[in-house]
Backbone as a printed PyTorch tensor [residue, N CA C, xyz], in Angstrom:
tensor([[[-12.0430,   7.9660, -19.2340],
         [-11.1030,   8.0250, -18.4620],
         [ -9.8570,   7.3150, -18.2930]],

        [[ -8.5050,   7.7100, -18.1260],
         [ -7.5820,   6.7540, -17.7860],
         [ -7.4750,   6.5620, -16.5390]],

        [[ -7.5150,   5.1470, -16.4990],
         [ -7.3020,   4.3090, -15.2660],
         [ -5.9850,   4.6130, -14.2470]],

        [[ -6.0190,   4.6630, -12.6920],
         [ -4.7020,   4.7240, -12.3110],
         [ -4.3060,   3.7640, -12.2150]],

        [[ -2.6670,   3.8020, -12.1420],
         [ -1.6290,   2.7130, -12.2950],
         [ -1.0530,   1.8920, -10.8280]],

        [[ -0.9650,   0.7390, -10.5540],
         [ -0.6760,   0.6810,  -9.2140],
         [  0.9140,  -0.5590,  -9.5850]],

        [[  1.5460,  -0.5160,  -8.6940],
         [  2.4720,  -1.5320,  -8.0730],
         [  1.5640,  -2.1190,  -6.6440]],

        [[  1.9850,  -3.6500,  -7.0550],
         [  1.1610,  -4.4040,  -5.2250],
         [  2.5280,  -5.3730,  -4.9830]],

        [[  2.6840,  -5.4470,  -3.8240],
         [  3.8070,  -5.9120,  -3.2350],
         [  3.1340,  -7.0750,  -2.1420]],

        [[  2.7540,  -8.0500,  -2.0470],
         [  2.4030,  -8.8790,  -1.2420],
         [  3.3700, -10.5340,  -1.5540]],

        [[  3.9720, -10.8050,  -0.4640],
         [  4.4410, -12.0230,  -0.3820],
         [  3.7620, -13.7170,  -0.2320]],

        [[  2.4220, -13.7330,  -0.3260],
         [  1.5960, -14.9050,  -0.1360],
         [  0.9210, -14.7600,  -1.4630]],

        [[  1.0270, -15.5640,  -2.2940],
         [  0.4750, -15.6110,  -3.6940],
         [ -1.0750, -15.8660,  -3.5590]],

        [[ -1.6430, -16.6580,  -2.7880],
         [ -3.1920, -16.5920,  -2.5810],
         [ -3.5240, -15.1840,  -2.6280]],

        [[ -3.3630, -14.4250,  -1.5230],
         [ -2.9160, -13.0540,  -1.0200],
         [ -2.8590, -11.9960,  -2.1480]],

        [[ -1.5410, -12.1880,  -2.5750],
         [ -1.5720, -11.0150,  -4.0830],
         [ -2.6800, -11.5240,  -4.9260]],

        [[ -2.9810, -12.9270,  -5.6170],
         [ -4.0290, -12.7230,  -6.3000],
         [ -5.3770, -12.6990,  -6.2300]],

        [[ -6.1210, -12.5780,  -5.0270],
         [ -6.9060, -11.8660,  -4.6760],
         [ -6.9110, -10.7630,  -4.5190]],

        [[ -5.5830,  -9.8240,  -4.1550],
         [ -5.5780,  -8.4590,  -3.8210],
         [ -5.2520,  -7.6830,  -5.7650]],

        [[ -5.0840,  -8.2710,  -6.3550],
         [ -5.0860,  -8.0380,  -7.9020],
         [ -6.1460,  -8.1540,  -8.3930]],

        [[ -6.8360,  -9.2540,  -8.2250],
         [ -8.1100,  -9.4180,  -8.7030],
         [ -9.1870,  -8.2810,  -8.3680]],

        [[ -9.0020,  -7.6950,  -6.8940],
         [ -9.7250,  -7.2830,  -6.6150],
         [ -9.5010,  -5.6280,  -7.0360]],

        [[ -8.0540,  -4.8850,  -7.0580],
         [ -7.7710,  -4.0480,  -7.3290],
         [ -8.0420,  -3.8740,  -8.7960]],

        [[ -7.3580,  -4.6920,  -9.8140],
         [ -7.7350,  -5.0490, -11.3290],
         [ -9.3100,  -4.5130, -11.9170]],

        [[-10.3550,  -4.5280, -11.0640],
         [-11.3470,  -3.9390, -11.3430],
         [-11.5830,  -2.2020, -11.5320]],

        [[-10.6430,  -1.5170, -11.1250],
         [-10.5260,  -0.1510, -10.7450],
         [ -9.4940,   0.4840, -11.2460]],

        [[ -8.4160,  -0.4740, -11.1530],
         [ -7.1650,  -0.0060, -11.4030],
         [ -6.0790,  -0.8430, -12.5620]],

        [[ -4.9030,  -0.0710, -13.0450],
         [ -4.4170,  -0.7300, -13.9430],
         [ -2.9660,  -1.1890, -13.2770]],

        [[ -2.6680,  -2.6020, -12.5500],
         [ -1.7930,  -3.2150, -11.7380],
         [ -0.6170,  -3.4420, -12.6890]],

        [[  0.1400,  -2.6570, -12.7920],
         [  1.5010,  -3.0660, -13.5200],
         [  2.3880,  -4.2230, -13.3520]],

        [[  2.5170,  -4.5470, -12.3460],
         [  3.2890,  -5.5410, -11.2380],
         [  2.5070,  -5.9020,  -9.9120]],

        [[  3.3820,  -7.0890, -10.2090],
         [  2.8960,  -7.8340,  -8.3610],
         [  4.3500,  -8.2920,  -7.9890]],

        [[  4.6920,  -7.9530,  -7.0880],
         [  6.1870,  -8.6640,  -6.6110],
         [  5.8970,  -9.2260,  -5.6390]],

        [[  7.0570,  -9.7380,  -4.8000],
         [  6.8440, -10.7740,  -3.6900],
         [  7.5490,  -9.9870,  -2.5010]],

        [[  8.4130,  -9.1510,  -2.9700],
         [  9.5220,  -8.8350,  -1.6090],
         [  9.8550,  -7.5230,  -2.1810]],

        [[ 10.6770,  -6.5600,  -0.7930],
         [ 10.6290,  -5.4870,  -0.7590],
         [ 11.7340,  -4.6300,  -1.8530]],

        [[ 12.9880,  -5.5660,  -2.1470],
         [ 13.8510,  -5.3580,  -3.1480],
         [ 12.6270,  -5.3470,  -4.6900]],

        [[ 12.2940,  -6.0080,  -5.0110],
         [ 11.8490,  -6.2510,  -6.0550],
         [ 10.4020,  -4.9030,  -6.3710]],

        [[ 10.0730,  -4.4710,  -5.0160],
         [  8.7810,  -3.5380,  -5.1100],
         [  9.6220,  -2.2140,  -5.4460]],

        [[ 10.8140,  -1.7830,  -5.0450],
         [ 11.5690,  -0.6450,  -5.3520],
         [ 12.0210,  -0.6090,  -6.7230]],

        [[ 12.5420,  -2.1950,  -7.5750],
         [ 12.7090,  -1.7750,  -8.5540],
         [ 11.6150,  -1.9810,  -9.5530]],

        [[ 10.4220,  -2.1040,  -9.3140],
         [  9.5100,  -2.0920,  -9.8380],
         [  8.7270,  -0.6910, -10.0100]],

        [[  8.8750,  -0.3630,  -8.8160],
         [  8.3190,   1.4440,  -8.8580],
         [  9.4890,   2.2640,  -9.8140]],

        [[ 10.4760,   1.8510,  -9.7250],
         [ 11.4910,   2.8450, -10.2210],
         [ 11.5860,   2.1330, -11.9090]],

        [[ 11.0960,   1.2350, -12.1170],
         [ 10.9460,   1.4040, -13.6070],
         [  9.3520,   1.5950, -14.3480]],

        [[  8.2780,   1.0440, -13.3470],
         [  6.7690,   1.3400, -13.9690],
         [  6.2300,   3.0000, -13.6820]],

        [[  6.6740,   3.4320, -12.5760],
         [  6.4960,   4.8200, -11.9410],
         [  4.7840,   4.5490, -12.1300]],

        [[  4.4080,   4.1880, -11.1620],
         [  2.9280,   3.6330, -11.2760],
         [  2.3400,   4.9520, -10.1680]],

        [[  1.0020,   5.4160, -10.4480],
         [  0.0860,   6.7130,  -9.6510],
         [  0.5320,   6.3040,  -8.3010]],

        [[  0.5120,   4.8620,  -7.8970],
         [  0.2440,   4.4650,  -6.3790],
         [  0.6200,   3.0520,  -5.9980]],

        [[  1.1960,   3.3040,  -4.9990],
         [  1.5230,   1.3730,  -4.4090],
         [  0.9910,   1.2110,  -3.2600]],

        [[  0.4990,  -0.5580,  -3.5720],
         [ -0.2640,  -1.0110,  -2.5400],
         [  1.0260,  -2.2510,  -2.0010]],

        [[  1.6870,  -2.3350,  -0.6780],
         [  2.2960,  -3.2840,  -0.1580],
         [  2.2150,  -3.8010,   1.3190]],

        [[  2.3110,  -4.9960,   1.2390],
         [  2.6650,  -6.0070,   2.7290],
         [  3.2930,  -5.1550,   3.5150]],

        [[  3.0350,  -4.9130,   4.6460],
         [  4.6310,  -5.0970,   5.3820],
         [  5.6120,  -5.4400,   5.9540]],

        [[  4.9390,  -7.1720,   6.2730],
         [  6.2230,  -7.8440,   6.9850],
         [  6.1200,  -8.6380,   5.2090]],

        [[  7.4810,  -8.6460,   4.3640],
         [  7.7930,  -9.8900,   3.3530],
         [  9.8600, -10.0720,   3.7210]],

        [[  9.7380, -10.5350,   3.1710],
         [ 11.0880, -11.2920,   3.1060],
         [ 12.1850, -10.1030,   2.5070]],

        [[ 13.4900, -10.3890,   3.6040],
         [ 14.5460,  -9.7430,   2.8710],
         [ 13.8560,  -8.2280,   3.3530]],

        [[ 14.0770,  -7.3580,   2.1810],
         [ 13.5470,  -5.9150,   2.7350],
         [ 12.1910,  -5.9570,   2.7400]],

        [[ 11.9580,  -5.3440,   3.8430],
         [ 10.1750,  -5.3910,   4.7710],
         [  9.6120,  -4.3380,   3.6710]],

        [[  8.3700,  -3.9120,   3.6410],
         [  7.4780,  -2.8940,   3.0190],
         [  7.6970,  -1.3810,   3.4620]],

        [[  7.9310,  -1.3020,   4.6730],
         [  8.4230,   0.1480,   4.8770],
         [  9.8620,   0.2700,   4.5900]],

        [[ 10.8180,  -0.8730,   4.7170],
         [ 12.1700,  -0.0960,   4.3870],
         [ 12.0330,   0.1950,   2.8930]],

        [[ 11.1930,  -1.0200,   1.8570],
         [ 11.1260,  -0.9520,   0.7280],
         [ 10.2070,   0.8510,   0.1460]],

        [[  9.4880,   1.2270,   0.7460],
         [  9.1460,   2.4570,   0.5950],
         [  9.7770,   3.3320,   1.1500]],

        [[ 10.7090,   3.3600,   1.5700],
         [ 11.6520,   4.3330,   2.4690],
         [ 12.7290,   4.3570,   1.2390]],

        [[ 12.8090,   3.3180,   0.6120],
         [ 13.9930,   3.6550,  -0.5450],
         [ 13.4330,   4.6670,  -1.7630]],

        [[ 12.1680,   3.8260,  -2.2080],
         [ 11.6480,   4.6580,  -3.7010],
         [ 11.5090,   5.8050,  -3.2370]],

        [[ 10.7770,   6.0760,  -2.0710],
         [ 10.3610,   7.8130,  -1.7770],
         [ 11.9640,   8.2820,  -2.3160]],

        [[ 12.5590,   8.2350,  -1.8940],
         [ 13.8920,   9.1570,  -2.2290],
         [ 14.0800,   9.4420,  -3.7810]],

        [[ 13.6410,   8.3150,  -4.3710],
         [ 13.4370,   8.9720,  -5.8620],
         [ 11.9900,  10.0160,  -6.3910]],

        [[ 11.2820,   9.1200,  -5.7540],
         [  9.7770,   9.5810,  -6.2030],
         [  8.8850,   9.5740,  -4.6790]],

        [[  9.1780,  10.8720,  -4.4970],
         [  8.6560,  11.5170,  -2.9190],
         [  6.9550,  10.8400,  -2.9260]],

        [[  6.4580,  11.6190,  -3.9960],
         [  5.6270,  11.9870,  -3.9120],
         [  4.2900,  10.9410,  -4.6620]],

        [[  4.6070,   9.3000,  -4.4620],
         [  4.0040,   8.1440,  -4.6920],
         [  3.3700,   8.0420,  -3.6950]],

        [[  1.8850,   8.2700,  -3.9800],
         [  1.1930,   7.7400,  -2.3750],
         [  1.2000,   5.7140,  -2.3040]],

        [[  1.0260,   5.5630,  -1.1690],
         [  1.3450,   4.4160,  -0.7460],
         [  0.3290,   4.0520,   0.4390]],

        [[ -0.3130,   2.8680,   0.0290],
         [ -1.3010,   2.1020,   0.9760],
         [ -0.7280,   0.4620,   1.6960]],

        [[ -0.4290,   0.7680,   2.8780],
         [  0.0820,  -0.2420,   3.3120],
         [ -1.0740,  -1.2370,   3.6780]],

        [[ -0.7500,  -2.3510,   3.3010],
         [ -1.9780,  -3.7640,   3.9950],
         [ -1.5160,  -4.7440,   4.4400]],

        [[ -2.0380,  -4.8700,   5.4640],
         [ -1.3160,  -5.6260,   6.8240],
         [ -2.1080,  -6.2510,   8.0250]],

        [[ -1.5600,  -7.4530,   8.8650],
         [ -2.1780,  -8.0660,   9.8490],
         [ -2.5270,  -7.4900,  10.5800]],

        [[ -0.9900,  -6.4960,  10.8700],
         [ -0.8000,  -5.7120,  11.7250],
         [ -1.9380,  -4.7970,  12.6160]],

        [[ -2.7920,  -4.7850,  13.4210],
         [ -3.5020,  -4.1060,  13.6400],
         [ -3.3920,  -2.8530,  15.2810]],

        [[ -1.9710,  -2.9630,  15.0810],
         [ -0.8040,  -1.9210,  16.0910],
         [ -0.8580,  -0.5900,  15.7610]],

        [[ -1.5120,   0.0470,  16.5460],
         [ -1.6170,   2.0880,  16.0760],
         [  0.0420,   2.5080,  16.0660]],

        [[  0.9660,   1.4340,  16.9810],
         [  1.9080,   2.4500,  16.6780],
         [  2.8230,   2.0420,  15.5150]],

        [[  2.6500,   0.6170,  14.9240],
         [  2.8620,   0.2490,  13.7290],
         [  2.3970,   1.5330,  12.5660]],

        [[  1.2070,   1.2890,  13.0020],
         [  0.0670,   2.4040,  11.6610],
         [  0.8030,   3.4310,  11.8560]],

        [[  1.2470,   4.4710,  12.7970],
         [  1.4460,   5.4570,  13.0870],
         [  2.9740,   5.9530,  12.1640]],

        [[  3.6130,   4.7820,  12.3480],
         [  5.1270,   4.6970,  11.7110],
         [  5.2760,   4.3670,  10.0060]],

        [[  3.8430,   3.2470,   9.7470],
         [  3.6880,   3.3910,   8.2020],
         [  3.1310,   4.6260,   7.6640]],

        [[  2.4480,   5.0450,   8.3560],
         [  1.7030,   6.5000,   7.6230],
         [  2.9070,   7.5700,   7.8660]],

        [[  3.9670,   7.6020,   8.3900],
         [  4.6480,   8.7070,   8.4160],
         [  5.3710,   8.4260,   6.8850]],

        [[  5.4030,   7.2180,   6.3910],
         [  5.7380,   7.0230,   4.7060],
         [  4.8280,   7.0590,   4.0320]],

        [[  3.5740,   6.6010,   4.1180],
         [  2.4590,   6.6240,   3.2170],
         [  1.5800,   7.3060,   3.4790]],

        [[  0.2280,   7.1060,   2.6160],
         [ -1.2510,   8.0600,   2.7820],
         [ -2.1310,   6.9770,   3.4770]],

        [[ -2.3790,   5.6900,   3.6830],
         [ -2.9320,   4.5180,   3.7370],
         [ -2.4730,   3.1590,   4.5280]],

        [[ -3.7950,   2.9270,   5.3220],
         [ -3.6270,   1.6870,   6.4880],
         [ -4.2880,   0.8340,   6.4280]],

        [[ -4.5170,  -0.2530,   5.3440],
         [ -5.8670,  -1.2920,   5.4180],
         [ -5.5810,  -2.1250,   5.9950]],

        [[ -6.1190,  -3.1670,   7.0970],
         [ -6.1450,  -4.4350,   7.7030],
         [ -6.4920,  -5.6950,   6.4210]],

        [[ -5.6430,  -6.5520,   6.5420],
         [ -6.0470,  -7.4280,   5.7420],
         [ -7.4420,  -7.9320,   5.6610]],

        [[ -7.7350,  -8.0680,   6.6550],
         [ -9.1330,  -8.6830,   7.2140],
         [-10.4370,  -7.9340,   6.4830]],

        [[ -9.8090,  -6.8220,   6.2710],
         [-11.0270,  -5.9380,   5.5420],
         [-10.6090,  -5.4170,   4.5920]],

        [[ -9.8720,  -5.7000,   3.9190],
         [ -9.0290,  -5.0260,   2.5410],
         [ -9.7790,  -5.2320,   1.3560]],

        [[-11.1660,  -6.2880,   1.6200],
         [-12.4260,  -6.6350,   0.3650],
         [-12.7160,  -5.2360,   0.5070]],

        [[-13.4090,  -4.3480,   1.4950],
         [-14.4660,  -3.8800,   1.4420],
         [-13.9680,  -2.3250,   1.7730]],

        [[-12.5710,  -2.2470,   1.8140],
         [-11.7350,  -0.7560,   2.0030],
         [-10.1620,  -0.3020,   1.1020]],

        [[-10.0240,  -1.3610,   0.5580],
         [ -8.5860,  -1.1990,  -0.2430],
         [ -9.1120,  -0.1840,  -1.1050]],

        [[ -9.8080,  -0.6750,  -2.3660],
         [-10.2660,   0.5330,  -3.2420],
         [-10.6110,   1.9180,  -2.6630]],

        [[-11.5140,   1.9950,  -1.9190],
         [-11.9750,   3.7480,  -1.0480],
         [-10.3340,   4.0480,  -0.4710]],

        [[ -9.1760,   3.1820,   0.0830],
         [ -8.1370,   3.9030,   0.9030],
         [ -7.2920,   4.5370,  -0.6310]],

        [[ -7.3800,   3.5660,  -1.4910],
         [ -6.7910,   4.1120,  -2.9090],
         [ -7.3790,   5.4210,  -3.6290]],

        [[ -8.6880,   5.2240,  -3.9130],
         [ -9.4520,   6.2600,  -4.0050],
         [ -8.6820,   7.6730,  -3.1360]],

        [[ -8.7650,   7.5060,  -1.7200],
         [ -8.1700,   8.4970,  -1.2560],
         [ -7.0680,   9.0360,  -1.1730]],

        [[ -6.0140,   8.0390,  -1.0930],
         [ -4.6810,   8.5260,  -1.3590],
         [ -4.7180,   8.8360,  -2.3620]],

        [[ -4.7400,   8.5200,  -3.6410],
         [ -4.8600,   9.1620,  -5.2330],
         [ -5.4710,  10.2640,  -5.4530]],

        [[ -6.3590,  11.0250,  -4.8250],
         [ -6.3200,  12.2150,  -3.9100],
         [ -6.0880,  13.4240,  -3.2100]],

        [[ -4.7090,  12.6080,  -3.1840],
         [ -4.2570,  13.4610,  -2.1770],
         [ -4.7080,  13.4330,  -0.0620]],

        [[ -5.1400,  12.5200,   0.1030],
         [ -6.1690,  12.2560,   1.4980],
         [ -5.4740,  11.1300,   2.2910]],

        [[ -5.6590,  10.6870,   3.4350],
         [ -5.3620,   9.7060,   4.1250],
         [ -6.7550,   8.6220,   4.0650]],

        [[ -6.1070,   7.1690,   4.6150],
         [ -6.8300,   6.3080,   4.9260],
         [ -6.2430,   5.4780,   6.0550]],

        [[ -7.4230,   5.1410,   6.8570],
         [ -6.9260,   4.2140,   8.1870],
         [ -7.8990,   3.4330,   8.1650]],

        [[ -8.1230,   1.7770,   8.0370],
         [ -8.7390,   1.1930,   8.5180],
         [ -9.8890,   1.3750,   9.8880]],

        [[-10.8140,   1.5630,   9.9060],
         [-12.0570,   1.9400,  11.0010],
         [-11.3430,   1.1550,  12.0720]],

        [[-11.2590,  -0.1210,  11.8460],
         [-11.0210,  -0.9860,  13.3250],
         [ -9.5090,  -0.2370,  14.0640]],

        [[ -9.0570,   0.3560,  13.4580],
         [ -8.1350,   0.8100,  14.2120],
         [ -8.4740,   2.1920,  14.9470]],

        [[ -9.3140,   3.1640,  14.7330],
         [ -9.7270,   3.9310,  15.2030],
         [-10.0700,   5.4050,  14.4740]],

        [[ -9.8610,   6.1220,  14.9040],
         [ -9.4760,   7.7170,  14.5530],
         [ -8.0610,   8.2200,  13.7190]],

        [[ -8.4210,   8.8310,  12.5770],
         [ -6.7640,   8.8610,  11.9960],
         [ -6.0840,   9.9320,  13.1450]],

        [[ -6.8100,  10.8730,  13.4600],
         [ -6.2240,  11.9890,  14.3760],
         [ -5.5170,  11.2330,  15.4770]],

        [[ -6.0330,  10.1210,  16.1650],
         [ -5.6250,   9.4830,  17.4050],
         [ -4.6060,   8.7870,  16.9860]],

        [[ -4.6030,   8.0420,  15.3720],
         [ -3.6070,   7.4960,  15.6960],
         [ -2.2600,   8.2580,  15.1480]],

        [[ -2.2440,   9.3240,  14.7630],
         [ -1.3180,  10.1360,  14.0960],
         [ -0.3890,  11.0910,  15.3360]],

        [[ -1.5530,  10.7020,  16.3160],
         [ -1.1270,  11.5840,  17.5220],
         [ -1.3180,  12.8640,  17.5420]]])
């Protein structure tokens, strides 16, 4: 069975290394980048099955980058991984992507989030509450 492919965007190297190791157990991580401009280039080059990105990155942030590459690849599922537990920010992110995972629980939730979004579903860290409440 073919493993799904990913591009990972995270500007803090130790966190990027941890996420890459976690994701590499089940997915093929094609590229790891540290800012939004590099994310857009990597998605266009590698055409991954899904994207995992931080929101807060230098220069172009994760949401700006997703907005940009979705112009070319509108069906690419995106999971945002972030420290921000703000439901308003989660709602904004989910208007672009399909998953919102808090970094504090990424070890337990990120693989499940990717499985769900790759099958067309949505995922929000349970710590944020119910998806329908967040989506309003």
